[in-house]
C-alpha positions in Angstrom: 3.7 -6.6 14.2 0.1 -7.2 13.2 0.4 -6.6 9.5 2.7 -5.4 6.8 1.9 -2.5 4.4 3.0 -2.8 0.8 2.7 0.4 -1.3 2.7 -0.2 -5.0 2.7 2.2 -7.9 3.7 3.0 -11.4 7.4 4.2 -11.4 8.9 5.6 -8.3 5.8 7.0 -6.5 5.6 4.1 -4.0 9.3 4.4 -3.2 9.0 8.1 -2.6 5.9 7.7 -0.5 7.6 5.1 1.8 10.7 7.2 2.1 8.8 10.3 3.2 6.6 8.2 5.6 9.7 6.6 7.1 11.4 10.0 7.6 8.3 11.3 9.5 7.5 8.1 11.5 11.0 6.7 12.1 11.0 2.9 12.3 8.8 1.5 9.6 9.9 -2.1 9.4 6.5 -3.2 8.4 6.3 -0.8 5.4 7.7 -1.8 1.9 7.2 -0.6 -1.6 7.2 -2.0 -5.1 7.2 0.1 -8.3 6.3 -1.0 -11.8 9.2 -0.6 -14.1 8.5 1.2 -17.4 8.6 -1.8 -19.7 7.6 -4.5 -17.2 4.7 -6.8 -18.0 1.8 -7.5 -15.6 3.0 -11.1 -15.3 6.5 -10.0 -14.2 5.1 -7.5 -11.7 2.8 -10.2 -10.3 5.9 -12.4 -9.8 7.7 -9.7 -8.0 4.6 -8.9 -5.9 4.3 -12.6 -5.0 8.0 -12.7 -3.9 7.7 -9.7 -1.6 4.5 -11.0 0.0 5.4 -14.6 0.8 5.4 -14.3 4.6 2.6 -15.8 6.5 1.1 -12.5 7.8 -1.7 -10.0 6.8 -0.8 -7.6 4.0 -2.4 -4.2 3.3 -1.6 -3.4 -0.3 -2.0 0.2 -1.3 -2.2 0.7 -5.1 -1.8 4.1 -6.7 -4.5 3.9 -9.4 -7.6 1.9 -10.1 -7.3 -0.4 -13.1 -3.6 0.3 -13.6 -1.1 -2.6 -13.9 0.0 -2.5 -10.2 -3.7 -2.6 -9.1 -4.6 -5.3 -11.5 -1.7 -7.5 -10.4 -2.6 -7.0 -6.7 -6.2 -7.8 -7.5 -5.3 -11.1 -9.1 -3.3 -12.0 -6.0 -6.1 -10.8 -3.7 -8.5 -13.3 -5.3 -6.0 -16.2 -4.4 -5.0 -15.1 -0.9 -7.1 -14.5 2.2 -4.3 -12.5 3.9 -4.4 -9.8 1.2 -6.3 -6.5 1.7 -6.3 -4.1 -1.2 -7.0 -0.3 -1.1 -6.6 2.0 -4.1 -5.8 5.7 -4.2 -3.6 6.8 -1.3 -2.0 10.0 0.0 0.5 10.7 2.7 -2.1 11.4 5.5 -3.7 8.0 4.6 -0.4 6.2 4.9 0.6 7.9 8.2 -2.7 7.1 9.7 -2.4 3.5 8.8 1.1 3.4 10.3 -0.2 5.0 13.5 -3.0 2.5 13.8 -0.8 -0.6 14.0 -2.4 -1.7 17.3 -5.9 -1.4 15.9 -8.1 -3.9 14.2 -7.0 -4.1 10.5 -10.4 -3.2 9.1 -10.9 -0.3 11.5 -7.4 1.0 10.7 -8.2 0.9 7.0 -11.4 2.8 7.4 -9.7 5.3 9.7 -7.0 5.8 7.0 -9.5 6.2 4.2 -11.5 8.8 6.2 -8.3 10.8 7.1 -7.0 10.6 3.5 -10.3 12.0 2.2 -10.5 14.7 4.8 -7.0 16.0 4.0 -7.8 16.8 0.4 -9.3 20.3 0.2 -8.9 23.6 -1.5 -7.4 26.5 0.5 -8.7 29.9 -0.5 
């Protein structure tokens, strides 16, 4: 395993995204989630985020919303850790592409996932 993917969000969005991705992809041992609880402080979320990212490996952290508490917590940790890569705004095609690219260079995998995520948002007429 080259890296781990941590999907974070407000509420249950991250959990749902990971469950759907796991149902589609099968074995996703490198994929975990963390959701901000309704009354949870940023400091408490940072503590939980630190606890689930304490292994000595690379982490790709996917946050649901720019400037929200999950993003802000991850950004604080990113400034302290070199093994933390943070992307914001994800969708299912983005996540599936990232999971498919596990044997690719991390930066290339992220760019490929971003490109795919953007391409899969369109209006059908």
